[in-house]
C-alpha positions, -999 to +999 in steps of 0.1 A: +747-313+616+753-315+578+791-319+568+797-300+534+831-301+521+848-295+486+851-324+465+883-311+450+893-321+412+864-346+408+836-320+409+824-311+376+824-276+377+797-269+352+761-271+349+749-306+343+726-313+314+712-348+309+743-365+327+741-400+323+736-418+357+734-453+368+707-468+392+719-497+414+692-515+431+659-520+412+632-525+439+601-509+451+618-476+461+638-472+428+606-478+408+581-459+427+605-428+434+640-429+419+630-437+384+602-410+381+626-384+394+653-389+371+628-391+342+615-355+354+652-342+359+670-319+334+702-327+352+702-365+345+691-391+324+690-431+334+716-445+313+722-479+331+710-501+359+724-528+382+701-554+391+701-591+395+666-593+389+667-580+354+665-540+355+637-521+336+626-520+299+647-501+276+678-495+299+709-516+297+713-538+330+744-549+346+745-578+372+769-560+395+789-529+402+822-544+387+804-551+353+790-516+351+824-501+358+840-520+333+813-517+306+804-480+312+834-456+323+817-429+309+788-426+336+805-408+364+773-407+385+756-434+404+727-437+428+725-466+451+691-479+462+698-512+475+692-521+515+719-506+537+738-537+545+751-547+512+754-511+503+787-504+517+809-524+495+793-512+465+797-476+474+832-480+482+838-496+446+820-467+431+838-443+450+871-456+447+865-456+408+860-419+411+823-419+407+799-393+424+777-414+446+739-407+460+729-432+488+693-439+495+684-434+531+696-448+556+730-442+542+746-470+558+741-500+583+764-482+608+776-449+613+813-459+611+809-472+576+794-440+563+821-419+580+845-442+561+827-434+531+828-398+537+865-399+539+870-420+507+848-395+487+871-367+502+903-385+492+890-392+459+877-358+451+841-365+443+807-360+458+789-380+481+754-375+491+737-392+520+701-383+516+671-379+537+643-376+514+616-367+541+636-334+545+625-325+511+588-330+521+568-297+512+567-282+549+599-291+562+619-258+551+591-235+564+589-253+595+626-250+601+626-213+593+597-206+615+613-226+644+649-211+642+645-185+669+616-202+688+620-213+724+608-247+722+591-267+752+580-300+740+578-320+706+559-350+702+563-376+671+537-400+662+551-422+630+529-452+630+522-470+598+512-505+584+543-527+577+523-552+554+509-521+534+544-504+529+570-535+530+552-564+517+573-595+518+604-574+526+623-599+547+656-579+550+639-552+572+633-579+598+669-591+598+700-578+616+709-545+601+674-540+586+664-514+614+627-529+616+605-500+626+633-474+623+632-478+586+602-454+585+611-438+619+643-425+609+623-405+583+609-385+613+643-382+630+656-368+598+629-344+601+635-335+637+672-329+633+665-306+602+637-283+619+652-281+657+675-251+661+693-270+689+706-306+688+690-330+712+702-364+727+682-396+736+677-406+775+653-435+774+642-461+750+619-491+748+622-514+718+593-541+710+608-572+691+584-596+677+597-630+691+603-642+658+623-612+643+658-595+647+645-561+643+619-540+665+584-535+653+578-505+677+598-482+697+592-455+722+620-428+725+626-399+749+649-370+740+665-340+761+674-306+747+685-273+760+664-252+788+644-284+797+630-289+762+620-327+758+609-347+726+588-380+729+587-402+698+564-433+692+571-456+662+548-483+654+544-509+624+513-523+635+488-494+627+460-501+609+434-479+594+448-444+591+484-439+589+500-414+611+533-393+601+530-363+624+552-341+645+539-315+669+562-287+682+550-266+711+568-233+719+562-205+742+548-186+711+525-211+698+522-245+682+536-260+648+523-292+634+537-310+607+517-338+592+516-363+561+553-370+568+560-334+565+539-324+536+514-304+553+521-276+577+499-259+604+511-230+625+489-224+656+461-242+636+463-222+605+472-242+573+501-227+555+508-227+520+537-249+509+553-256+478+581-277+462+592-301+435+583-333+456+607-353+478+628-374+453+629-345+424+643-322+452+670-348+461+682-352+426+680-314+423+705-313+452+726-340+439+731-320+407+740-287+427+765-308+450+784-321+420+783-290+401+797-272+432+823-298+439+809-307+474+796-333+494+765-336+519+770-363+547+749-359+577+747-389+601+728-376+628+694-393+621+713-424+620+734-417+651+699-414+671+689-448+658+724-462+668+718-447+707+684-461+706+698-498+702+725-488+729+701-476+752+672-494+745+651-514+771+640-547+752+606-562+753+593-592+735+559-592+716+539-615+698+555-628+667+550-612+633+539-630+601+536-611+569 
């Protein structure tokens, strides 16, 4: 469930036009998604970065959050793109300084720290936006509307990709707190929690850990919902060839299928026309709306499912993984 609360006096209360924003953490996701989305936004312009590796051309860069806050008190909006483990301290400093903050998914390394950030944002009267980019995929909103009154029997999720293609050399994802295969898998959970009209809970999990890694390379999950409805999900980072990001929903009235990570929608085998600005442009549009309205959007339900998976998970050891 999304929690939306008034941000109080810190809310801008006016339409944002070319508001200066700072981007913290200039890695692959920032370069591939955040920077182009900001460049295409009328609400924001990229005024500064924080990166120990050098930032980007023609934009001032700072070594850490403290340097940014000291040098640029005029920047009231920050987008945090670093991995989840170091993000909490940076987000805390930003919120404590009265900044509006957007969090790349997952919003934190633990559920508890995200809830602490939410309370801090409320106390400071600023916006906190815990993003789930896959919810902005073109077919998701239409799928949610179609399923609103449906009687769902079963959901099948297949989220299988090649980690070497999508996360080359990224050691942090294999370290404790890095989530492993749940880094992409949580995208599927974010869509699931967005489109299903009633909540589900985890009942069984098998987690496959490479013998030389701290996080799983694959996971099989089973969920239960109302009236006997079930969800089965398979996440796997060992997929070669075609990549699979699919959700199939069987209802008493027919079948709905989201493919391509939510970008493509079929209902009863018929392709549906979908439209939208794109996942990250959609996130920045939503962030601007939240700031303008003096609200926050913090939904931890996908992260709660991941936490439950680690609590319930039966662990199996598989072959060592070498990048």
